PAZAPA-4460 file (N, C-alpha, C; in steps of 0.05 Angstrom, whole numbers, plus 32768, in hexadecimal, padded with zeros to 4 digits):
% residues 223
    n_x    n_y    n_z   ca_x   ca_y   ca_z    c_x    c_y    c_z   seq   type   mol
   8548   7FF9   8CBC   8548   7FF5   8CA1   8561   8003   8C92     1      X     A
   856D   7FF6   8C7F   8585   8000   8C73   857C   800C   8C56     2      X     A
   8590   8019   8C4F   858D   8025   8C30   8599   8041   8C31     3      X     A
   8598   804D   8C18   85A3   8068   8C14   8590   807F   8C1B     4      X     A
   859A   8090   8C2C   858C   80A4   8C39   858B   80BC   8C22     5      X     A
   8570   80C1   8C1B   856D   80D9   8C08   857A   80F1   8C14     6      X     A
   8581   8104   8C04   858D   811E   8C0A   8578   812F   8C16     7      X     A
   8583   8141   8C26   8572   8151   8C34   8564   8164   8C20     8      X     A
   854B   8172   8C24   853E   8184   8C13   854F   819C   8C0E     9      X     A
   8560   81A4   8C23   8571   81BB   8C1E   8586   81B6   8C0B    10      X     A
   8594   819E   8C0D   85A6   8194   8BF4   859A   8193   8BDA    11      X     A
   8583   818A   8BDA   8574   8187   8BBF   8570   81A3   8BB2    12      X     A
   8566   81B5   8BBF   8562   81CD   8BB7   8577   81DE   8BAD    13      X     A
   8591   81D9   8BB9   85A8   81E6   8BB2   85B1   81DF   8B95    14      X     A
   85B0   81C7   8B90   85BA   81BD   8B75   85AD   81C7   8B5C    15      X     A
   8595   81CC   8B5A   8589   81DA   8B3D   8587   81F8   8B45    16      X     A
   8587   8201   8B5B   8580   821F   8B5E   859D   822F   8B5B    17      X     A
   85B1   8221   8B63   85CB   8231   8B62   85D0   823A   8B45    18      X     A
   85D5   8229   8B34   85DA   8232   8B16   85C7   8243   8B0D    19      X     A
   85AC   8240   8B11   8599   8252   8B09   859B   8270   8B15    20      X     A
   85A3   8272   8B2B   85A8   8289   8B39   85C0   8298   8B2C    21      X     A
   85D3   8289   8B25   85ED   8292   8B1A   85E3   829C   8B00    22      X     A
   85D4   8293   8AED   85D1   8299   8AD4   85C0   82B6   8AD7    23      X     A
   85AB   82B2   8AE9   859B   82C9   8AEB   85A7   82E0   8AF6    24      X     A
   85BF   82DF   8B06   85CF   82F4   8B10   85DE   8300   8AF6    25      X     A
   85EA   82EF   8AE7   85F9   82F5   8AD2   85EA   8306   8ABE    26      X     A
   85D1   82FC   8AB7   85C1   8307   8AA2   85B8   8323   8AAE    27      X     A
   85B1   8325   8AC8   85AC   8341   8AD2   85BF   8353   8AD2    28      X     A
   85D8   8349   8AD9   85EF   835B   8AD6   85F3   8368   8ABB    29      X     A
   85F4   8353   8AA8   85FB   8356   8A89   85E4   836D   8A81    30      X     A
   85CB   836A   8A88   85B4   837E   8A80   85B8   8398   8A8D    31      X     A
   85C2   8399   8AA6   85C6   83AF   8AB2   85DE   83C0   8AA7    32      X     A
   85F3   83B2   8A9F   860B   83C0   8A98   8605   83CA   8A7B    33      X     A
   85F8   83B8   8A6B   85F5   83BF   8A4C   85DC   83CD   8A47    34      X     A
   85C9   83C3   8A54   85B0   83D4   8A49   85A6   83CE   8A2E    35      X     A
   858C   83D3   8A28   8583   83D2   8A0F   8593   83DC   89F9    36      X     A
   8599   83F6   89FE   85A6   8408   89EA   85C1   83FA   89E3    37      X     A
   85D2   83F0   89F8   85EC   83E4   89F4   85EA   83C9   89E7    38      X     A
   85D5   83BB   89EB   85D0   83A3   89E0   85C7   83A4   89C1    39      X     A
   85BB   83B8   89BA   85B5   83C0   899B   85CE   83C9   8992    40      X     A
   85DC   83D8   899C   85F5   83E2   8992   860C   83C8   898C    41      X     A
   860A   83B7   899E   861C   83A0   899A   8613   838F   8983    42      X     A
   85FC   838B   8980   85F0   837F   8967   85F6   838C   894E    43      X     A
   85F6   83A6   894E   85FC   83B7   8934   861B   83B2   892E    44      X     A
   862D   83B2   8943   8645   83AD   893F   8650   8393   8935    45      X     A
   8640   8381   893E   8643   8366   8934   863A   8367   8916    46      X     A
   8623   8371   890F   8619   8372   88F4   862D   8380   88E1    47      X     A
   8637   8394   88ED   864A   83A2   88D9   8666   8395   88D4    48      X     A
   866D   8384   88E8   8682   8375   88E3   867F   835E   88D0    49      X     A
   8668   8356   88CC   8665   8342   88B7   8668   834A   8898    50      X     A
   8677   833D   8887   867D   8345   886E   8663   834C   885E    51      X     A
   8660   8362   8855   864A   836C   8846   8631   8371   8858    52      X     A
   8636   8371   886F   861E   837A   8880   8613   8392   887C    53      X     A
   8625   83A7   8878   861B   83C1   8873   860B   83C5   8858    54      X     A
   8613   83B6   8844   8605   83B6   8829   85EA   83AA   882E    55      X     A
   85E7   8395   883D   85CF   8388   8842   85BB   839A   884F    56      X     A
   85C7   83A8   8860   85B4   83BE   8871   85AD   83D2   885E    57      X     A
   85C0   83DC   884E   85B5   83EF   883A   85A2   83E7   8823    58      X     A
   85A4   83CB   8820   858F   83C2   880F   8575   83C2   8817    59      X     A
   8573   83BD   8835   855D   83BE   8841   8551   83D9   8841    60      X     A
   8561   83ED   8847   8557   8405   8847   854E   8413   882B    61      X     A
   8558   8408   8817   854F   8410   87FA   853A   8400   87EF    62      X     A
   8530   83EC   87FC   851D   83DD   87EF   8504   83E8   87E7    63      X     A
   84F9   83FB   87F5   84E2   840C   87ED   84E5   841E   87D6    64      X     A
   8500   8422   87CB   8503   8430   87B6   8506   8421   879D    65      X     A
   8504   8405   879E   8506   83F3   8785   84E9   83F5   877C    66      X     A
   84E0   8408   876C   84C7   840D   8763   84C9   8414   8748    67      X     A
   84B1   8417   8739   84AE   8423   871E   84C3   8415   870B    68      X     A
   84D4   8424   8701   84E4   841B   86E7   84F9   8409   86F4    69      X     A
   84FF   8409   870E   8511   83F7   871A   8505   83DF   872E    70      X     A
   84EA   83DE   872D   84DC   83CD   873D   84E8   83AB   873D    71      X     A
   84F4   83A9   8725   84FF   838B   8721   851B   838A   8730    72      X     A
   8525   839E   873B   853C   839B   874C   853A   8389   8765    73      X     A
   8548   8372   8763   8546   8361   877C   855A   8369   8791    74      X     A
   8551   8374   87A4   8562   837E   87BC   856F   8367   87CC    75      X     A
   858B   836B   87D1   859B   8356   87DD   858D   834D   87F6    76      X     A
   858B   8331   87FC   8580   8328   880F   8591   8316   8822    77      X     A
   85AB   8316   881A   85C1   830D   8829   85DA   831B   881F    78      X     A
   85ED   8319   8835   8604   8324   882F   8617   8318   8818    79      X     A
   861A   8327   8801   862B   8318   87EE   863E   832C   87DC    80      X     A
   8655   831F   87DC   866D   832B   87D1   866D   8328   87B3    81      X     A
   8671   833C   87A3   8671   8337   8785   868E   8330   877F    82      X     A
   8691   831B   876C   86AD   8313   8763   86BB   832C   8758    83      X     A
   86D5   832D   875C   86E5   833E   874F   86E9   8338   8731    84      X     A
   86D5   8341   8722   86D5   8339   8705   86EA   834A   86F5    85      X     A
   86F6   833A   86E4   870C   8344   86D2   8702   8347   86B5    86      X     A
   8709   835F   86A7   8705   8362   868E   8717   8375   8686    87      X     A
   8711   8383   866B   8727   8395   8660   8717   83B0   8658    88      X     A
   8728   83C4   8656   871A   83DD   8650   871C   83E1   8630    89      X     A
   8712   83FB   8623   8713   83FD   8609   8731   83FC   85FC    90      X     A
   8747   83FD   860C   8763   8400   8602   876C   83E0   860A    91      X     A
   875F   83CF   860F   8765   83B4   8617   8777   83B3   8630    92      X     A
   8778   83C4   863F   8781   83C3   8657   8773   83B4   866B    93      X     A
   877F   83A3   867E   8772   8395   8692   875F   83A5   86A4    94      X     A
   874A   839F   86B0   873D   83AE   86C0   872E   8399   86D5    95      X     A
   8729   839F   86EF   871C   8391   86FF   8706   83A1   8711    96      X     A
   86EF   8393   8716   86DC   83A2   8728   86E4   83B0   873E    97      X     A
   86FC   83A5   874B   8705   83B2   8761   8711   83CC   875D    98      X     A
   8717   83D3   8744   8723   83EB   873C   870D   8401   8743    99      X     A
   86F2   83FD   8749   86DF   8411   8750   86D8   840F   876E   100      X     A
   86EE   8400   877B   86E7   83FF   8799   86E4   841C   87A4   101      X     A
   86CE   841B   87B7   86CB   8436   87C5   86B3   8442   87B3   102      X     A
   86AA   843F   879D   8697   8449   878C   867D   8433   8790   103      X     A
   8666   8441   878F   864E   8432   8788   8650   8429   876A   104      X     A
   864A   8413   875E   864A   8409   8743   8630   83FF   873D   105      X     A
   8628   8401   8728   8612   83F8   8716   8620   83E6   8702   106      X     A
   8624   83CB   8709   862E   83BC   86F7   861D   83B0   86E5   107      X     A
   8622   83B1   86CB   8611   83A5   86B5   8621   8390   86A0   108      X     A
   8616   8380   869B   8621   836B   8688   860F   836C   866E   109      X     A
   8618   8371   8657   8609   8376   863E   8617   8368   8628   110      X     A
   860A   8364   8614   8613   8357   85FA   8604   8363   85E1   111      X     A
   8612   8368   85CB   8603   8370   85B4   85F1   8361   85AB   112      X     A
   85F2   8345   85AD   85DE   8333   85A3   85C5   8336   85B3   113      X     A
   85C6   8343   85CC   85AC   8345   85DE   859E   835A   85DA   114      X     A
   8589   8358   85CD   8576   8372   85C3   856E   837F   85DE   115      X     A
   8564   8374   85F7   8561   8387   860C   8578   8396   8614   116      X     A
   8590   838A   8612   85A9   8398   861B   85AD   83AF   860A   117      X     A
   85AC   83AD   85ED   85B0   83C6   85DF   859A   83DB   85E2   118      X     A
   8582   83D2   85EC   856F   83E7   85F2   8575   83F6   860A   119      X     A
   8581   83E8   861C   8586   83F5   863A   859C   8407   8638   120      X     A
   85B0   8400   8628   85C7   8411   8626   85C7   842D   8629   121      X     A
   85B6   843A   8618   85B4   8459   861A   85AE   8462   8637   122      X     A
   8599   8454   8645   8591   8458   865F   85AC   8457   8672   123      X     A
   85BC   8444   866F   85D4   8441   8680   85E6   8457   867B   124      X     A
   85EB   8462   8660   85FC   8473   8659   85F1   8490   8667   125      X     A
   85D8   8494   8666   85D0   84AC   8672   85D1   84AC   8691   126      X     A
   85CE   8493   8699   85D1   8491   86B7   85EF   849D   86C1   127      X     A
   8600   8490   86AE   861C   8498   86B8   8620   84B6   86B4   128      X     A
   8613   84BE   86A0   8616   84DE   869A   860A   84ED   86B4   129      X     A
   85F1   84E6   86BC   85E7   84F4   86D3   85F5   84EE   86EE   130      X     A
   8600   84D6   86F7   8608   84D1   870F   8624   84C6   8713   131      X     A
   8632   84C1   86FC   864E   84B9   86FA   8660   84CD   870C   132      X     A
   866E   84C5   871F   867B   84D5   872E   8691   84C6   8741   133      X     A
   869E   84D3   8756   86B1   84C6   8762   86A4   84B1   8775   134      X     A
   8688   84B4   8777   8678   84A1   8787   8668   848D   8779   135      X     A
   8663   848F   875F   8657   847D   8752   865F   8479   8733   136      X     A
   865D   8460   872B   8665   845C   870C   8652   8447   8704   137      X     A
   8649   8446   86E9   8640   8430   86DB   8656   8420   86CB   138      X     A
   865A   8407   86D2   866E   83F6   86C4   865F   83E1   86B6   139      X     A
   865A   83E7   869B   864E   83D5   868B   8662   83C3   8679   140      X     A
   8664   83AB   867D   8675   8399   8672   866B   8389   865B   141      X     A
   8674   838D   8642   8669   837D   862E   8675   835F   862B   142      X     A
   8665   834B   8628   866E   832E   8627   866D   8321   860B   143      X     A
   866E   8331   85F6   866D   8325   85DC   868A   8315   85DC   144      X     A
   8688   82FD   85D2   86A0   82EE   85D4   86AD   82E7   85B5   145      X     A
   86A3   82F7   85A3   86AE   82F0   8586   86BC   8306   857B   146      X     A
   86B0   831E   8579   86B7   8336   856D   86B8   834E   8582   147      X     A
   86CF   8354   858B   86D5   836B   859F   86CF   8387   858F   148      X     A
   86CF   8385   8577   86CB   83A1   856B   86B0   83A6   856A   149      X     A
   869D   8393   8569   8682   8397   8567   8671   83A6   857F   150      X     A
   8679   83A1   859B   866D   83B3   85AC   867C   83D0   85AA   151      X     A
   8690   83D2   85A4   869E   83EB   85A0   8691   83FC   858E   152      X     A
   868B   83EE   8578   867B   83FD   8560   865F   8402   8568   153      X     A
   8653   83F0   8577   8638   83F7   8584   8638   8414   8593   154      X     A
   864B   8411   85A7   864C   842A   85BA   8650   8442   85A9   155      X     A
   8661   8441   8595   8668   8458   8586   864E   8461   8576   156      X     A
   8644   8451   8569   862E   8454   8555   8612   8461   8563   157      X     A
   8613   8457   857F   85FD   845B   858F   8600   8479   859F   158      X     A
   8619   8481   859A   8623   8499   85A9   8621   8498   85C8   159      X     A
   8626   847E   85D1   862A   847C   85EC   8644   8480   85F4   160      X     A
   864D   8498   85FB   8664   84A6   8601   866F   84A4   861E   161      X     A
   865D   84A0   8631   8660   84A4   864C   8668   8488   8657   162      X     A
   8662   8470   864C   8666   8455   8653   8681   844C   864A   163      X     A
   8691   843E   865D   86AA   8436   8654   86A8   841D   8644   164      X     A
   86BB   8418   8632   86B8   8402   861E   86C6   83ED   862D   165      X     A
   86B9   83DD   863F   86C2   83C6   8651   86BD   83AF   8643   166      X     A
   86CB   839B   8642   86C4   8381   8633   86D1   8368   8640   167      X     A
   86C1   8355   8641   86CC   8337   864B   86C5   8328   8634   168      X     A
   86D9   831E   8624   86D5   8310   860C   86D4   82F2   8610   169      X     A
   86D6   82EE   8629   86CF   82CF   8630   86B8   82CA   8644   170      X     A
   86AA   82E0   8649   868F   82E3   8655   8693   82D6   8670   171      X     A
   86AC   82D4   867E   86B3   82CA   8699   86A1   82D9   86AF   172      X     A
   869C   82F4   86A8   868D   8304   86BE   8674   82F7   86BF   173      X     A
   8664   82F4   86AC   8649   82E8   86AD   864B   82CB   86BB   174      X     A
   865D   82BA   86B7   865E   82A4   86C3   8665   82A4   86DD   175      X     A
   8675   82B7   86EA   867B   82BB   8704   8662   82C8   8710   176      X     A
   8653   82D9   8707   863C   82E3   8712   8625   82CC   8715   177      X     A
   8625   82B9   8700   8611   82A9   86FF   8619   8293   8713   178      X     A
   8633   828F   8717   8639   8279   872E   8632   8282   874B   179      X     A
   862B   829D   874F   8622   82A9   8767   8607   82AF   8767   180      X     A
   85F9   82A2   8751   85DD   82A8   8750   85CE   82C2   8749   181      X     A
   85DE   82D1   8739   85D9   82EC   8730   85D4   82F1   8712   182      X     A
   85DD   82E4   8705   85DB   82E4   86E6   85CC   82CC   86DA   183      X     A
   85B1   82CF   86D5   85A1   82BE   86C9   8597   82C0   86AD   184      X     A
   859F   82DB   86A3   8598   82E5   8687   85A4   82FE   8682   185      X     A
   859D   830A   866B   85AC   8322   8663   8596   8338   865C   186      X     A
   8598   8351   8665   85B1   835B   8674   85AF   8353   8690   187      X     A
   85C9   8355   869F   85C7   8350   86BA   85D2   836B   86C5   188      X     A
   85C5   8376   86DA   85D1   838D   86EA   85D3   8386   8707   189      X     A
   85EA   8392   8712   85EA   838E   8730   85F4   83A9   873F   190      X     A
   85E7   83B2   874E   85EE   83CA   8760   85FE   83C1   877A   191      X     A
   8616   83CC   8777   862C   83C2   8786   8637   83DB   8798   192      X     A
   863C   83D7   87B2   8646   83E9   87C4   8664   83EE   87C1   193      X     A
   866E   8401   87CF   868B   8405   87CB   869C   83F6   87D5   194      X     A
   8694   83DE   87E4   86A4   83C8   87F0   86A1   83B0   87DE   195      X     A
   8691   83B0   87C5   8692   839D   87B6   8677   838B   87BE   196      X     A
   8666   8391   87C8   8650   8380   87D6   8637   8388   87C6   197      X     A
   8625   8374   87C0   860E   8378   87B3   85F9   8389   87C3   198      X     A
   85EC   839D   87B9   85D6   83AA   87C2   85BC   839D   87B9   199      X     A
   85BE   839A   879D   85A3   838D   878F   85AA   838A   8773   200      X     A
   859C   8375   8763   85A0   836D   8749   8588   8369   873C   201      X     A
   858E   836E   871F   8578   836A   870B   857D   8359   86F4   202      X     A
   856E   8346   86EE   856D   833B   86D3   855B   8344   86C2   203      X     A
   8567   8350   86AE   8553   8360   8698   8557   837B   869A   204      X     A
   854E   838B   8684   8551   83A8   8681   8541   83B9   868F   205      X     A
   854D   83D2   8696   853F   83E4   86A7   8546   83FF   869B   206      X     A
   8532   8414   86A0   8537   842F   8698   8549   843A   86AC   207      X     A
   8560   8438   86AB   8576   843F   86C1   8579   845C   86C2   208      X     A
   8570   846E   86B0   8571   848C   86B3   8557   8496   86BC   209      X     A
   8545   8483   86C6   852A   848F   86CD   852A   849C   86EB   210      X     A
   8516   84AC   86F1   8517   84B6   870D   851A   849F   8722   211      X     A
   850D   848C   871D   850A   8475   8730   8527   846B   8735   212      X     A
   8533   8465   871F   8550   845C   8723   8563   846E   872E   213      X     A
   8563   848A   8729   8571   849D   8730   856E   84A0   8750   214      X     A
   8557   84A0   8758   854F   84A6   8774   855B   848C   8783   215      X     A
   8556   8475   8779   8560   8460   8785   8582   845E   8789   216      X     A
   8591   8464   8775   85AB   8466   8778   85B3   847E   8786   217      X     A
   85A6   8494   8784   85AF   84AA   8796   85AD   84A7   87B4   218      X     A
   8596   8497   87B7   8591   8490   87D5   85A8   847B   87E0   219      X     A
   85B0   846A   87CE   85C8   845C   87D5   85E2   8467   87DB   220      X     A
   85E5   847B   87CC   85FF   848E   87D1   85FA   849B   87E8   221      X     A
   85E9   84A1   87F4   85E3   84B6   880A   85E6   84A4   8825   222      X     A
   85E9   848A   8826   85EE   847C   883E   860B   8474   883F   223      X     A
***
């Protein structure tokens, strides 16, 4: 009887087993060389190399501190770089958010026509007085688009001397933050690390000089 002779059992067993044995050997050698601790270290290095990976990890560590007066703070759930917002200071000189690189920043957008904004400003002024340093700053940007003297007068009349008179008369900062899903109303606040990455954000006012807020921000500076 003619026909194709089937391969021997020995030959059949070599074909599937060979690659499996090789994979098993490589996996075993890798596990032996690296070990659990080294694998964990490798993962942490990869995470650190991700843009804003460190700020995302910090956000997770601080999440339990978003309570009380800052319970509305939404902690970052994904790595997000904040645009390098452009505005002017009280002397009309150009400024950018990156001018504060290396500092943790509480960025705040406000307007004189926004009642909650006006009520919140004294707390922001006190926060800057308590924690403002070479490590932290409150950067409150006014977005009135018509009368640049109005916000200046408001700060003066309310005796808010610690906050800078920062102004964006085109409200482009609001539009840029809105474009990345961070500005949905006024006031808007974003806590940003020294690399310009989001730690958390809030839509609406808060008592930023409260113990809850102070403790959260101080904890962010300790990492």
